[in-house]
C-alpha positions in Angstrom: 0.0 0.0 0.0 1.5 3.3 -1.0 1.8 6.2 1.4 0.5 8.7 -1.2 2.6 10.5 -3.8 6.2 10.2 -3.0 7.7 11.4 -6.3 7.0 15.0 -7.2 8.1 17.3 -10.0 7.0 20.9 -10.3 5.2 21.6 -13.5 5.8 19.5 -16.7 8.3 16.7 -16.8 11.5 18.5 -17.9 14.2 16.9 -20.0 17.7 18.4 -20.5 19.0 17.7 -24.0 22.8 17.9 -24.2 24.1 17.7 -27.8 26.5 19.9 -29.7 24.7 19.2 -32.9 21.9 21.8 -33.1 20.0 19.9 -35.7 19.8 16.7 -33.6 19.0 18.6 -30.4 16.2 20.4 -32.1 14.8 17.2 -33.6 14.8 15.5 -30.2 13.1 18.4 -28.6 10.5 18.5 -31.3 9.4 14.9 -30.8 9.6 15.2 -27.0 7.5 18.4 -27.0 4.9 16.6 -29.1 4.6 14.0 -26.3 4.1 16.8 -23.7 7.6 17.0 -22.3 9.3 20.3 -21.7 12.9 20.5 -23.0 16.0 22.6 -22.7 18.9 22.3 -25.1 22.5 22.9 -24.2 25.5 22.5 -26.5 28.5 21.8 -24.2 29.3 19.6 -21.3 30.3 22.4 -19.0 27.0 24.2 -19.8 25.1 21.0 -19.0 26.6 20.8 -15.5 25.8 24.4 -14.9 22.2 24.1 -16.1 21.5 20.9 -14.4 20.8 22.3 -10.9 19.1 25.5 -12.2 16.8 23.6 -14.6 16.2 20.6 -12.4 15.4 18.1 -15.2 13.5 14.9 -14.6 15.8 13.2 -17.2 19.0 14.0 -19.1 19.7 13.0 -22.7 23.4 13.2 -22.9 25.6 13.1 -26.0 29.0 11.4 -25.4 31.2 13.6 -27.6 30.9 17.2 -26.3 33.1 20.2 -26.2 34.7 21.3 -22.9 33.6 18.2 -21.0 32.6 14.9 -22.6 29.5 12.9 -21.7 31.4 10.7 -19.2 32.6 13.7 -17.2 29.2 15.2 -17.2 27.6 12.0 -16.0 30.2 11.8 -13.2 29.3 15.3 -12.1 25.6 14.8 -12.2 25.9 11.5 -10.2 27.7 13.4 -7.4 24.4 15.3 -6.7 21.5 13.4 -8.2 20.0 10.1 -9.2 18.0 11.6 -12.1 17.9 9.2 -15.1 20.5 9.7 -17.8 20.3 8.3 -21.3 23.6 8.5 -23.2 23.5 9.3 -27.0 26.6 8.6 -29.1 27.7 7.6 -32.6 30.0 5.1 -31.0 28.7 1.5 -30.7 31.6 -0.3 -29.1 30.9 -2.5 -26.1 33.6 -0.7 -24.0 31.8 2.7 -24.4 28.5 1.2 -23.4 29.9 -0.5 -20.3 31.8 2.5 -19.2 28.7 4.8 -19.5 26.5 2.4 -17.6 29.2 1.9 -14.9 29.3 5.7 -14.4 25.6 5.7 -13.7 23.9 6.1 -17.1 20.5 4.4 -17.2 20.3 3.6 -20.9 22.4 4.0 -24.0 21.3 4.8 -27.6 23.6 4.6 -30.6 23.2 7.2 -33.4 21.6 7.3 -35.8 18.3 6.4 -34.1 14.6 6.7 -34.9 13.0 9.6 -33.0 10.1 7.4 -32.1 12.4 4.8 -30.6 14.1 7.5 -28.5 10.7 8.7 -27.2 9.8 5.1 -26.3 13.2 4.6 -24.5 12.6 7.9 -22.6 9.2 6.7 -21.4 10.6 3.3 -20.4 13.4 4.8 -18.3 11.0 7.2 -16.6 8.7 4.3 -15.7 11.6 2.4 -14.3 12.7 5.4 -12.3 9.3 5.9 -10.8 8.9 2.2 -9.9 11.4 0.0 -8.2 10.4 -3.5 -7.0 6.8 -2.5 -7.2 7.2 0.5 -5.0 7.7 4.2 -5.9 11.2 5.5 -5.8 11.2 8.3 -3.3 13.1 11.0 -5.2 12.2 14.6 -5.1 14.0 17.0 -7.5 13.6 20.8 -7.3 15.9 23.6 -8.2 19.0 23.4 -6.0 17.4 20.6 -3.9 17.3 16.8 -4.2 15.7 14.7 -1.5 16.3 10.9 -1.8 14.3 8.8 0.6 16.0 5.6 -0.6 19.4 6.8 0.6 18.2 9.3 3.2 20.2 12.0 1.6 19.5 15.7 0.9 21.6 17.6 -1.7 21.4 21.3 -1.5 23.2 23.5 -4.0 25.3 20.6 -5.0 26.4 19.8 -1.4 25.1 16.9 0.7 23.6 18.0 3.9 23.7 16.0 7.1 20.2 15.9 8.5 19.2 13.7 11.5 16.5 11.2 10.7 13.6 13.2 12.1 14.7 16.4 10.3 14.9 14.4 7.0 11.5 12.8 7.5 9.9 16.1 8.3 11.4 17.8 5.2 10.5 14.8 3.0 7.0 14.6 4.2 6.2 18.3 3.7 7.9 18.3 0.2 5.8 15.3 -0.9 2.6 17.2 0.0 3.3 20.6 -1.6 0.7 23.3 -0.7 -0.9 21.2 2.0 -1.0 22.8 5.5 -0.3 20.4 8.4 -0.9 21.3 12.0 1.9 20.5 14.5 -0.3 17.8 16.0 -0.7 16.1 12.6 3.0 16.2 12.0 3.7 14.7 15.4 1.2 12.0 14.8 2.6 11.2 11.4 6.4 11.4 12.1 6.7 10.8 15.9 3.7 8.5 16.4 0.6 8.7 18.5 2.4 7.7 21.7 4.9 10.6 21.5 4.9 12.3 24.9 6.6 15.5 23.9 4.8 18.8 23.1 4.2 20.5 19.7 7.2 22.7 20.1 9.3 19.7 19.0 8.0 20.4 15.5 9.0 24.0 15.7 12.5 23.2 16.8 13.0 20.7 13.9 11.7 23.3 11.4 14.0 25.9 12.8 17.0 23.5 12.4 16.1 22.7 8.8 15.7 26.4 7.9 19.1 27.1 9.4 20.6 24.6 6.9 18.7 25.7 3.9 17.7 29.2 2.8 14.3 29.3 1.1 14.5 29.5 -2.7 12.4 31.5 -5.1 10.5 28.5 -6.2 10.1 26.5 -3.0 10.0 27.2 0.7 8.9 25.9 4.1 6.3 28.4 5.2 4.7 29.0 8.6 0.9 29.3 8.5 0.3 31.3 11.6 -2.1 29.8 14.1 -2.2 26.5 12.1 1.2 24.9 11.2 3.5 24.5 8.3 3.4 23.8 4.5 5.9 23.3 1.7 5.2 26.1 -0.8 5.9 26.0 -4.5 
């Protein structure tokens, strides 16, 4: 039985298309846009790393041969801060390249030239696998400058992994998986500490304060106090 939605993306599903061939990048975007995905195109590896945190994509289509940083280097950098799916695109077809890409953390590998419809199908398949693991939802939340991974109990903020005690992590994760919903202190205590918890509601306030001290609210997300009621994660 699921606990409710535990994977959340703000707005449309966003895909970062990284390819130095403008024609190929535009063609990929055209087909993905027709399927309802939002895309952003970048032409170099260094730009891809820069744009990743700001754009907060749900999936990365990553060409192997890129200027400034190649696809392998970009994959390494992304994997330092996020488990977002990566599909590598390359004209190479050697087994060595495929194995190296997958070992670095790529989720799939497509050799050019490819049929656009096949690419779209592979994108959908990878997204389905990412959302579902062993019949359960993978608990990954990706927002600009913030990644919350319930599987590994890690929070990455501005590219840096934060150390949050379990209850701080659970409180942040619970609020972020219910954006816009206001919870009273009593509700949060019941949900995260249990009905038999003997402390008072100020326990929630203390944990919220500690979380805020570690993370400054961003323009697109924040933990807000609803005076006289409780707290909510605002987008």
